[in-house]
C-alpha positions in Angstrom: -25.3 10.7 1.5 -27.4 9.0 -1.1 -30.2 6.7 0.1 -29.7 4.8 -3.2 -26.4 3.6 -1.8 -27.2 3.4 1.9 -30.1 1.1 1.4 -27.6 -1.6 0.3 -25.4 -1.3 3.4 -25.5 -3.5 6.4 -24.1 -2.9 9.9 -20.7 -4.6 10.2 -21.4 -5.4 13.9 -24.8 -7.1 13.7 -25.8 -7.2 10.0 -28.9 -5.1 10.3 -29.9 -2.5 7.7 -28.4 1.0 8.1 -30.0 4.4 7.8 -28.3 7.8 7.5 -28.8 10.9 9.7 -26.9 13.5 11.6 -23.6 12.6 10.0 -23.7 8.9 10.8 -25.0 5.5 9.7 -27.1 3.7 12.4 -28.8 0.4 12.6 -31.9 -0.5 14.7 -29.7 -2.1 17.3 -28.1 1.2 18.0 -24.7 0.7 16.4 -23.4 4.0 15.0 -20.8 4.6 12.3 -19.8 8.2 12.0 -19.0 9.9 8.7 -15.4 11.3 8.8 -15.0 14.9 7.9 -13.3 13.8 4.7 -16.6 12.2 3.6 -16.1 8.5 4.2 -17.5 6.0 6.7 -15.7 3.3 8.6 -17.6 0.0 8.3 -15.2 -2.3 10.0 -16.3 -4.3 13.1 -13.6 -3.4 15.6 -9.9 -3.1 14.7 -9.1 -4.0 11.1 -6.5 -6.7 10.6 -5.2 -5.1 7.4 -4.2 -1.4 7.0 -3.9 -1.5 3.2 -1.8 0.9 1.1 0.3 3.5 2.8 -0.1 7.3 2.3 3.0 7.5 0.0 1.7 4.6 -2.1 -1.7 6.3 -2.4 -0.1 9.6 -3.4 1.9 7.9 -6.1 -1.3 6.2 -7.4 -3.1 9.5 -7.5 -0.3 11.1 -9.5 0.2 8.2 -12.0 -3.4 7.3 -12.6 -4.4 11.0 -12.8 -1.9 11.5 -15.7 -4.0 9.0 -17.7 -1.4 6.3 -18.1 -3.9 3.5 -17.3 -6.6 4.9 -19.5 -6.9 1.7 -21.6 -7.6 -0.3 -18.5 -10.3 2.1 -17.4 -11.9 1.7 -20.9 -11.8 -2.1 -20.6 -13.5 -1.9 -17.2 -16.2 0.4 -18.7 -16.8 -2.2 -21.5 -17.0 -5.0 -19.0 -19.6 -3.2 -16.8 -21.6 -2.2 -19.9 -22.0 -5.9 -20.7 -23.1 -6.5 -17.0 -25.7 -3.7 -17.1 -27.0 -4.8 -20.5 -28.6 -8.0 -19.0 -32.3 -8.6 -19.2 -33.0 -7.1 -15.7 -30.4 -4.3 -15.8 -31.6 -0.8 -15.3 -30.4 1.2 -18.3 -31.6 3.8 -20.6 -35.3 4.8 -20.3 -36.0 1.9 -18.0 -33.8 3.4 -15.3 -36.7 5.6 -14.4 -38.7 2.6 -13.4 -36.6 1.5 -10.4 -33.6 2.3 -8.2 -30.2 2.8 -9.8 -28.0 -0.3 -10.1 -25.1 -0.5 -7.6 -21.5 -0.9 -8.7 -19.1 -2.0 -5.9 -15.4 -1.6 -6.2 -13.7 -4.0 -3.7 -10.2 -2.8 -3.0 -11.0 0.4 -4.7 -7.9 2.3 -3.7 -8.4 6.0 -4.6 -11.6 5.3 -6.5 -10.1 6.2 -9.8 -11.4 3.2 -11.8 -14.8 3.3 -10.2 -15.2 7.0 -11.0 -14.4 6.3 -14.7 -17.0 3.5 -14.8 -19.6 5.8 -13.1 -18.9 8.6 -15.6 -19.7 6.1 -18.4 -22.8 4.8 -16.7 -24.8 7.7 -15.4 -27.7 5.5 -14.4 -25.6 3.8 -11.7 -24.3 4.5 -8.2 -21.1 3.3 -6.7 -19.5 2.1 -3.5 -15.7 2.1 -3.0 -14.4 -0.3 -0.3 -10.8 -0.4 0.9 -8.9 -1.2 4.0 -6.6 1.8 3.6 -7.8 5.0 5.2 -5.5 7.2 3.0 -7.0 5.6 0.0 -10.6 5.9 1.2 -10.1 9.6 1.9 -9.2 10.0 -1.8 -12.1 7.7 -2.9 -14.6 9.8 -0.9 -13.9 12.7 -3.4 -13.7 10.5 -6.5 -17.2 10.8 -7.8 -20.5 12.5 -6.7 -22.5 9.3 -7.1 -20.2 7.2 -5.0 -19.7 6.5 -1.3 -16.4 5.4 0.2 -16.0 3.1 3.2 -13.2 1.6 5.1 -13.7 -2.2 5.0 -11.7 -5.4 5.3 -12.3 -7.0 1.9 -11.1 -10.3 3.3 -13.9 -10.3 5.8 -17.7 -10.1 5.5 -18.7 -7.1 3.3 -21.1 -4.6 4.8 -23.6 -5.3 2.1 -27.0 -6.8 1.7 -27.3 -10.1 0.0 -27.8 -9.9 -3.8 -27.5 -6.1 -4.0 -24.7 -5.4 -6.5 -25.3 -5.3 -10.3 -21.5 -5.3 -10.9 -18.5 -5.8 -8.6 -15.0 -4.6 -9.6 -11.8 -6.2 -8.3 -8.8 -4.4 -9.8 -5.4 -5.6 -8.6 -7.1 -6.4 -5.3 -7.8 -9.3 -2.9 -10.6 -11.7 -4.1 -13.1 -12.8 -1.5 -15.1 -15.2 -3.7 -17.7 -16.2 -1.2 -18.5 -12.7 -0.2 -18.5 -11.4 -3.8 -21.0 -14.2 -4.7 -23.2 -13.3 -1.7 -23.3 -9.6 -2.5 -23.9 -9.9 -6.3 -27.4 -10.1 -7.8 -28.1 -13.5 -9.4 -27.6 -11.8 -12.8 -24.7 -9.7 -11.5 -21.1 -9.7 -12.9 -17.8 -9.8 -11.1 -15.1 -8.0 -13.1 -11.5 -9.0 -12.2 -8.5 -7.2 -13.5 -5.0 -8.7 -13.0 -1.6 -8.2 -14.6 -0.9 -10.4 -17.5 2.4 -12.2 -17.8 4.0 -9.5 -19.9 2.8 -6.6 -17.8 5.7 -4.1 -17.3 8.3 -6.6 -18.3 10.9 -3.9 -19.1 10.7 -2.7 -15.5 10.7 -6.1 -14.1 13.9 -6.8 -15.8 15.5 -3.4 -15.3 14.5 -2.9 -11.7 14.1 -6.4 -10.4 10.4 -6.0 -9.6 8.1 -8.7 -8.5 7.2 -11.0 -11.4 3.8 -12.1 -12.4 3.2 -15.8 -11.6 2.7 -17.7 -14.8 0.0 -19.7 -13.0 -1.9 -16.6 -12.0 -4.9 -17.1 -14.2 -5.6 -20.5 -12.8 -4.9 -19.3 -9.3 -7.5 -16.5 -9.7 -10.2 -19.0 -10.7 -9.2 -21.2 -7.8 -9.2 -18.3 -5.3 -12.8 -17.4 -6.1 -13.9 -20.8 -5.0 -16.8 -22.8 -6.4 -20.0 -21.3 -7.9 -18.5 -19.1 -10.6 -18.6 -19.2 -14.4 -16.3 -17.2 -16.7 -18.5 -15.4 -19.2 -15.9 -13.2 -20.9 -12.2 -12.2 -21.0 -10.2 -9.4 -22.6 -6.4 -8.9 -22.4 -5.6 -5.2 -22.9 -2.2 -4.2 -24.0 -0.8 -0.7 -24.5 2.5 1.1 -24.6 3.8 3.7 -22.2 6.6 6.3 -22.6 7.7 7.3 -19.1 10.2 9.7 -17.7 12.4 8.4 -14.9 10.2 10.2 -12.3 7.1 8.6 -13.8 8.8 5.2 -13.5 9.6 5.8 -9.9 6.0 6.9 -9.3 4.6 3.7 -11.0 6.8 1.5 -8.9 6.0 3.4 -5.7 2.2 2.8 -6.1 2.4 -1.0 -6.3 3.5 -4.0 -4.2 7.1 -3.6 -5.2 7.2 -0.4 -3.2 7.2 -2.6 -0.1 10.4 -4.4 -1.2 12.5 -1.5 -2.5 13.9 1.2 -0.3 13.5 4.7 -1.8 17.2 5.2 -2.1 17.6 1.9 -3.9 14.7 2.7 -6.2 16.3 6.1 -7.1 19.6 4.4 -7.8 18.0 1.8 -10.1 15.8 4.3 -11.9 18.8 6.6 -12.6 20.3 3.8 -14.8 17.2 3.6 -17.1 16.9 5.4 -20.4 14.6 8.3 -20.6 12.0 8.2 -21.9 11.5 4.6 -20.9 9.3 2.5 -23.3 7.2 0.1 -21.2 4.5 -2.4 -22.2 1.4 -2.7 -20.0 -0.8 -5.8 -20.2 -3.9 -6.5 -18.0 -6.3 -9.4 -18.1 -10.0 -8.4 -17.5 -12.3 -11.3 -16.9 -16.0 -11.4 -16.3 -17.5 -13.9 -13.9 -21.1 -14.7 -13.0 -22.4 -16.7 -10.0 -23.5 -20.1 -11.2 
């Protein structure tokens, strides 16, 4: 377990610093958080109120993202983090040798797919994947050698030191503005990815999926609360050509999976043309504490 990551962690019970040893993280007060055999650590204080994505949803996400269908989104996240690490105090290039590596936190990281892509593009950084779903965190623990994965309720207090993260990713995930602001460095950047209004519209119409709220951009800003400035935005659009099984996998990995029974999804998908042309559109915004 990398000390470059552990030094940023805090005990979810008392808030003290954590240190690693003998397969666990411990604080000075004696609270111990064991590493699971799958390589992740549970940093919730007691019973988590949210369980996150189910194992079938996680398996669908692994299959769909692993096929590269959301590659343009990963590229946009890499660009956004590059802008964050290019600040005057960022550690990049030769100056990385002068201090500890910058920390990139993915809140609601799921399988760690997007964090792994960002870390591949930024070899000077280390990463932390946080998610409430144990099936997701088990996958995230194997996503990248420079990342640690932890079970965490993103709606609650994050198990992080104040001002420790150079960049914080929030990709289709809950937004805890107050905690994001606390955990970010003063020059840090919050990168938020949300579906644009025209995201997967062909499937929304054909399968009756959940629609994107037209007021979503404004609600995102409001949900972060005060103390944020938008410093950049990019809307990424690309086309997908999907088989019926790929459409079913895409639907099964998202929130619509909770509203469609598998048999009903199979029936609806069987009516679609194959391959199915689908447009993807994601809004990626960069925010800075103000």
